[in-house]
N, C-alpha and C positions, 0 to 999 in steps of 0.2 A: 710431620714435615716442617711445620712452622715452629719457630723458636718460642719460648714462653712470652717474650716481649711482643712478638708478632701476633700471638694468639690474643693477648690483651687488646692490642690495637684493632684486630679484626672484630672482636666481640664488641668493643666500644663503637666502632663504625657500624656494625650490624644493628646494634640497639638504637643508634642515632637514626639510621635509615628507617628502621621500623617505626620509631617515634614520629618522624616526619611524615611517613606514609600514613600512619594512623591519624595524625592531625589533618592531613590533606583530605582523606576520605571522610573524616568527621565533618569537615567544612562542607563537603559535597552533600552528605546526608542531611545535615542541618539545613542546607539550602533547599533541598528537595522537600523537606517536611514543611516548609513555609507556604507551599502551594495549597490551594483549596482542597477540601475533602473530595475524594473521588468516589464513584459508585462502589458499593461494598463488594469486596473480593471474597469469593467463597473457596474453601478447600485450598488455601494458599500453599501448604506443604506439598500437596500432590502437583499443583501447578508448577512449583519451583523444580520438582524432580523431573517433570515432563520437559521443562525448559532446559534443564541441564542435559538431558538426553538429546534434545534438539540441537543444542550447541555442540555437544560432543560429536555428533554425526554431521554437523554443518548442514542440516536439512534446509534451512531457510535461504542460504546464499545462492542456491542453484536456480532461483526463480528468473535470473537474468545473468548475462555475461558468464556463460558456463565455463569457458576456457580459463578466464581469470579466477573464477570461483574455485576451480580445481587446484590452481596454484595457491590460492588463499587457504584452501583446506589443508594442503601440505604444510604451509607456513604455520597454521594453527597447531597441527600435530607436532611440528618441529618445536614450537614454543612449549607445548605441554611436555614433550620429551626433555627439554632443557630445564624444566622445573625440577625434574628428578636428577638431571646431570648436575645442576648447581648444588643440590642437597649432598650428593656424593662427593662433589668437589670440596665442599665445606668439611665433610668428614675426613677426606684425605688430608686436608690441612690441619685439622684439629686432633685427629686420632692417630697416634704413632703407629706406623706399619700398615695403615689402611690404604690399600692400593688395588685398583680393579684391573690394571693392565695384565695381560696374559691370563685372563680368566680369574684373577684374584688368587693366583697360585701361592702368593706369599701369605695369604690369610689362612688361619687354621679352620678346617672343616668348611671351606668356602664352596658354595653351590656353583661350581665352575661352569656348567652348562647354562644356567640362568644368567650368570654374569657375562658370559660370552655373547648370549643373545642380546642382552642390554647394550653391551659395547658396540655390537654390530648395528643395532637400531640407532643408537646415538651417533655413530660415525656417519651412517647414511643420511640421517636427518640433518647433520651438520652441513653436508654437501647440498641437500635440498634447500635448507634455509638460505644459504649463500646464493643459490640460483634464484629462489623466489624473491629475495630482497633485491637482487640485481634487476629482475624483470620489473618490479614495481618502481625501482629507482629510475630505470630507463624510461618507463611509461610516463612518470611525472616530470622528470627533469631534462630528459633528452628529447623524447618524442613530443612531450607536452600535450598529452591526450586532451582534446577539447572537452571530453566528457567530464573532466575534473574542473573545468572553468565555469565562470558565470558571465552572462552577457552584461554589457555596460549599463543597461536599463534596470538592473536588479539591485535593490538596496542591499548593501554589504557593510558590515562593521569595518571601520577604518583599518583595524589591525588585520582583518582578513584580506583587505585590499593590499595591505603592505606585505603580504606573504606569510602571515602567521601559520596557516595550515601547512604550507610547504616547509616552513622551518621545523614544525613538529615532526613532519614525516622524515625530514633529513636527519634530525637528531636520533630518532628511533632506528632509521636505516643504518646510520653509523654505529649505533650501539650494537645492533644485532651482528653486523659484520665484525666489529672489533671483538665482541664477546665470543662469538663462535670461533674465530681464528685463534684468539688467545687460549680458549679451552683446548682446541685440537692441538695447538702447539705444546701446551702444557702436557697433554697426553703423549705426544710424540717424543718429547724430551725425556719421558719416563722409560721409553723402550730401550733399555740398556742391553737387551739380549737380541736385538734385531726386530724384524717385522712381527707384528701380531696379526694373524690372518683375519681376526674379527674386528680389526681396526684399520681397514685399508687406507683411508684418507690420512690418519695419523701416521701410519707406517710409511706412506709416500713422503710425508714431510720429514719423517725421521731419516729417510734415505738421503735427503738433501741437507738437513741441519744436524743430524746425529743426536745423541743423548747429551743432556746437560742438566746438572743439578741446579745451577744458577738459573738456567732457562726455565726450569719447572717453577721456581719461586716467582720469577718476574711475570711469566705468563699467567700463573695462578692468580696473582694479585691484580693483574690487568683484567682478567676475566671476571672475577667476583667483585672487583672494585667498580666496574661498569654497572653491575647488577645493583649494588648499594646506591649508586647515583640515580639510576633510571627509575627504580621503583617509586621513590617519592615524587619524581617528576611526572609520572603518569597521571596522578590525580589532578595535575595542573595543565594537562595537554589534551589534545583530541583523542589520545589513546586511553582515556578513562573508559572507553567502551570495552576494553579488555575485561573489565570487572563488572561494569554496569549493564552491558547488553544482556547477559544471562538473567540478571535480576529483572530487567525491563520486560523480557519475554515472559518470565514467570508471573509477573504482576500486570500483564497487559490486559486489554479489554476482554471481558468475559461475556458481556451481553452481545446480541446479534450484531453483525456488521452494519446492518441497515438501521440501527437504533442509535440516535444521537443522545448524548448525555443531556439532562435537563439544564436549562439556562442558569438555574440556581441550584446548588448542591442539595440533594434530598436529605443527606446526613449533615445536620448543622452542628457546629460547635457552640456550646452554651455561651450566650452573651455576644456571639459573633453575628454581624449582619452582612449579607452579601448582596451586591447589585448584580443583575443578570449580565452574563458575558464577561469579557476580559479586556481591560484597558491597559494594565501593567502586568508584568510577568507572573507575579504571585497571585493574580486573579485566575490563572490556569490551575486545573487540578494538579495535585502533586505528582500524579503519574505522568502528566505531560510536561512538567518541569524536569522530571527524570529523563524524558525523551532526549533532552539536549545533551545530557551526559552519556547516554547510550549511543547517540548517533555516530556512525562510522565515518560520516562525511564522504560517502562513496558516490553520491549524486545519482544513484539508480532511480530515485524518485523523480529527479529532474528529467531523466531520460524518457519517462513514460507520461509526463505531465502534458496534457493537450494544450493548456494555456501557454506553457513554455515553448512548445512546438510552434505555437501561433505567434511567437515573438513578443508575448505579453511579459510584463516585468515580474512574473511569478516563478519562483524556484522553491519547491518544498524543502529542498536541501538547505538553501540559503536561510530559510526561516529557522531551521534547527541550529545551524551554525551560528547565526546571529544571537539566538537565545543563549547558546553556550558561551559566547564571548561576553555577552552582557552579564551573565552570572559570574563569569570569571573576573571581570573588572570590578563587580560589586563585592566579591568575597575575597579572593586572593589579591585583587588589586586595590582593596581598601577604598572603594568608591561606592558606598551604599546608596548615594544619591542617584546613581544610574538606574536603580530599580524603580524609580518614580517616572522615568521617561516612558511615554506611551509606546505601546508595541508598534503602532503605526509610524513611529519615528525611529525606532531602534531595531526592529526585527523584520518588518514587512511593510511595504508602501501601501497606501490606500488603494491605488490602482491595482496592485497585485492581489489585495484582499478580494476585490470584486472581479478578478479574472478567473477565479476557481470554478470549475464545473462540478465539483463534488463527486467526481467519477470514482474515487476510492483507489485509483491505480497506484498512487504514491504510498498509501498504507499497505496495500497488498504486496507490493514489491519490496518493501523495507525488510531487510534481513533481521532487524532487531525489534520489530513491533512498534515503531513510532507512528504517531497519528497527527501529522501536520495539518491534515484537512480539518480535524476537529478543532484545532487552534484557530483556524481561519473562520469557522462558523462562530466560535465564541467571540472573536474580534468583531465580526459583523454584528452580532447581537448588541455589543456595547456601542458600536458606532451609530447604530440606529437610535439607541436610547439617547446618545449625546447629540443627536440632531444632524448627523451627517447627511449631506445633500445627495440623494441617490440619483442614478441615471433616470432620465424622464420616463423611459420605457418601463423600468422596474416600478417606479412610483405609480404609473398608470395601472399596471397590473395589480399591484397591492391594493390600490383604491377600489378597483373593480371587484377584487376578491372580497374585500370587506363589505361592499355594497350588494354584490350580486352572487357571491359564492363561486365565481369563475373569473379567470384572468382575461377573458376575451371581450369584456364590456357588453355582454349579452344579458338580456333579462332572464330571470330564473325560469319563467314559464316557457322559454324557448328551448330549454335543455332537452326536452323530450319530443320536440317537433318532428325530428326524423322518424321517430317510432310511429307517430300518427300517420305518416305517409306510407307505411308498410301495407302490403296486400293481405296481411293477417294481423290480428290484434296482439300487441305486446303487453303483457300483464303489468299492472301497477302493483308492485310488491307491498305498497303501503295499504292497499285496499283488499288484496287477496293473498293467501299464503303461496309461496313458491319454494321449490327445492333449491334453486340456484339464483341468488341475487346478483345480477350483473351490475357492477359498479363501472359505469361507462367512461367517466373522466371527461375533462373539459375539451381537449383537442378532438377526441372522437365524437363528441356531442355537437360541437359548434363549427369546426373547421370544414368548409365545403370541399377541401381536397381530400379529407379523410372520411367524411360521412358515408360515401359509397362503400367503403370497407366496413364501416360500422353496420350498415344495413346488411352486408353480406354475412357478417358474424351472426346477426339475428336470423337470417334465412337458414343458415347452416344449423344453428341450434334448433330452429323450428322443424326443419326437415328431419333431424335426428330424434325428434320427440322429447327434447330436453325441457323439463319444467322450469322455466326461467321468467324473470321479470326485472323491471328497473324501477327506480324510485322517482323518475320524472323530475319535477321541480324541487323535490325534497332532497335530492342529492346535491352536495356541495363539493368543491375541490377537496381532495383528501388532505392536502396541505404539505406534501413531501417537499416541494421546492420552496414553499413559503417558509418552512422551518429552516431550510438550508440557506436562505438569504438572510436569516437572522431575526425574522419577525415571529418571535415565539408567542407573543400575545395573540396575533392573528391566527397563527397555527392552532392554538388552543381553542379559539373561537370556532374555527372550521371543524375541529374535532368534536366540539360540543354540538354543533349543528348536525353533523353526520351521526353522532351517537344518539341524538334525539330521534332522527329518522330511522336508524336501525332498530330503536326500541319500539317503533310503531310497526315495523315490517316483521313478517314471519318468514324465516328462511333457514336452511341448514348450512349453506356454504356461500361464500362470496367468490364471484369470478370477475377478473379484471382484464381489460385489454391494454391498459397502460402500466408498464413496469414501475413507474414512479408511484402510482397509486397502490399497486401491489405491495411495494416495499413498505410504505408507511402504514398501510392497513394491517399488514402481517406483523411488522416489527415494532411499531411505535404506538399504535392504538392500545395494545395491552398495557402500556404505562398509564392509560386513562380508563382502564376497565373493559376495553373492547377486545375480548379474546375470541376471535373468529377463525374458522378454517377458511383460508384465502388461497385461491388457485389462479394461476395465469391461464389465459384462454388456450394457450398451446397445450397445456396439460389436459384441459377439458376436451379439446379436439382429438388428441391422441387417444384418450380413453374411449371416446365415442366410436372411433375407428376400430380399436382393439376389441370392443364389446360387440361389434357388428351393427351398431346403430347408424353408422355411416359406412357406405360401401364405396370403395374406390372402383369406378367404372372405366376410367381412362388413365393409363400410365403416362406420365408427362415426360416421355423420353426425348422430346424435342427441346428441352430446356437444359442449359448448363448454368448452374446456380452457385453462388457463394452466400454465406450467411453472416450477418453482423450480430454479435452478442450485445444486447443493450446492457449498459452498466448495472442498472437496477434489477434486471432479471438475472444476469449472469454473475458478474463479479460480486455483487452484494448478496445474492440469494442462491447461487449455484444452479440456476435453471438452464443448464447446458444440454440436457439429454432430450427433452420433449421436442424442441424444434428440429433437431437433427434426425430424430426417429421419424418425425412426420415427413421430412424431406425424403428419407429413405423409402418410406411406404409409398410416397407419391411417384417414385420411379425416375426422378430427375438425376442428371449427372451432377454430383455435388463435389465441389473443390473447396478446401479450407484456405482462407487467407492466412498468412504467417502469424498475424496477431489475432488470435482467437481465444475463446473461452476466458479464463482468468486474465489473459494478456490482451483482451480486446481493446481497441482504441476508441475512446469516447467520441461521440458525434459532435460534442460541443454545446449541447442544448441545456444540460443540467445546471443545477445551482443558480437558476434564474437567468442563465445566459440567453435563453431563447426570448426573454423579455427585453433584453438590452436594446435601447434605441440607437446607440452608437456602435458601429461595427469597425473594429480596428483593421488597418490594412494588412495584407499578407495572406498566405494560403491558409484557409480555415481547416480545422480538423476533419470536417466532413468531406472536403475536397480531397484531402490527402487520402482518406479512406477509399473514396471512389477510384483514385489512381492505383491504390494498392489492389483493389479488386480486379481492375483491368490488367495489371501486371500478373496477377494470379491466373487469370484466364489465358494469358499468353497472346502473342501476336499472330500465331498461325491461323490460317483460314478456318473458320468455324461455321458450319451450317446450322448450328443450334442457336436459339435465342439466349443471350447472356443476361441473367437476372441477378440483381442484388436484393436479397430477401431480408425483410425486417419484421419485427414483431412488437413494434412500439409506434404509436401515432406520431410522436415527435420525430422519430427516425424517418418516418415517411416524408415529413416536411423537409427535414434537414438534408436528406440525401437526394430527394427529388430536385431540390434547389442546386445541390452540388453537381449533379449530372449536367445541369444547364450551364452553370458558371465555369465548369471545366471543359465545356464543349464536347461532352461525351455522348450527346444524344445520338441515337442510332447504333451505338456500340454497346450500351448497357442500359437496362431498365430497372427501376426500383419498384418492387412489389411487396405488398404485405403477404405473409404466408397464407392468409385467409383466401386470397385470390387464387392461389394454386389449389388449395383444398376444394374450393368451389368448382374449379374446372375439373378436378379429378373425380369428384363425387357426382358430377353431372347436373349441376344447377343450370337452369335454362340459359342459353347463350346470351340472350338480351340482358339478362340480369348480371351475368359475369362481366359483360362489356360495361355495364353501369358502374361496376366496382372499380374500374380503372380510372384513377384520378385524372382529370383534364388539366392541362397546363395552367398554372396560376397566373 
């Protein structure tokens, strides 16, 4: 189809485009490699294959926004189809007589059926691409969906504020529309013998414009000319994610969700010294530098962020977007000095850093495997080293943890006081062997609102004949939240104290009541040689009932309940089944809140937030959750007592307070699941009553 001169021009343009594309992505890769060493990745080829399959079937995008995700999936398959369309278009221009219209009947020995199938798929996908792009264009530029925006109190790169993201989207939208229309017109102009039943869209355009050899040439050049322009542009735009997101998924975190990376890389480069945490962008692990290039900038992480909901200046999406623009300015923009700007000035504000609850919702919902939460923890680590003035409540908690091994300013010897008040002896696991070592945790040991539930757990264990004990004053805080506020040194001190105590104790298994302790004992202590079998108490309770060691005497049919999945039990560790199975066995009427299991909404206590002395104005996450529960129960008259069930001591505090501050007393009660188990198995009435926390 092309003349010899046109072929030369096309080849030169194609090689130029390829060269610019190679240069662009070479800059991106070089930028990524400047990050710190990341935890060792194992079996990378298999991980990349798995990621490719995940991307091909778009498995990760349906975690949220299912309607838009379906449209995005069609857009993805449309673009994949057009990769082949462009290849065949190039052949049609370069190879004399190569023409796929009418099933390629002008080609010798052409597989007509296969060509017709391809033509039909390409034609249908052309229509779908135009529809999908129109939907996304209308969403961003006409409707102006607020989900794509950032609040005024969130730190943003000036170019983002000036509309850089919108410009990138507009350029790609225009490209897709022009490219698709030009291609279909080129095909329609080839239909010299009338309609092709396997190209309905092209045939429709042919019925309007007819066949035209000149039209074929012009449309062909417009179609592939756009491709040669847009491919080099992608490495410089937000749409780098087309190429980087599959790689990011393939090279993403392999260690458990609940295990943070060390403050200093374990794998050191010879002659290289690293300070803990991250001050500038290349202090981040290279995998998290790559996050910026993989980011789709869809704001799904912002949608699920409890701090963002609470009107705090935190947006995980803005963090990644700011990283991307910072890197772009330093590489393509020739401003390497920008790389020396502290992250707390260029990427995320200090207030936003300390707003994070470390709930992991942003990481879980991300379709490309980004870890903004890990960046925040690394930034906290460096801020503490650099002498950042912490919130007074956090300071007091850390000082108490260093001095007393707990955050509640209580003497070590008071940790086991509740056990000494029991009507039966609670074994000291340091002094005599036990099968189950109960790691009680700070809140369950010291908080008067929670201690009745702690005693109830002990009574249930005792009634079931469970061989258990505690470490009394030898137990220290497990350190989960300490590590997440960035105090790595104190975390390691607490680990050392507990490891010393574990070494003195004789036990087969650790049982915890606190999901935060459960997480760090299970996932992070192995980094320090502490490889234990760790169970949450809901799993232990369920096993005791299933083995007949606890008998349900009273079905609790008078309760209508909903259940809150704690972040560190559910989203981090997949502990969804045991609590729900327990509730089923107890005979309650159970209703799920819309946000449940992986999608559960954080109470707002994690990441050190429960220690904060200053409380920002606005509706707190726990208050919103109580309202969600009430909406789930419905407004119709209900003769049953409505309960909000928790399996975390911190949740007991957060949600009990939220019931009061929302004025929901009398409509809903917060109870630990142990209270229901106690009532069902027939623990004495006076004892059950004691387990119900009195108002604070």
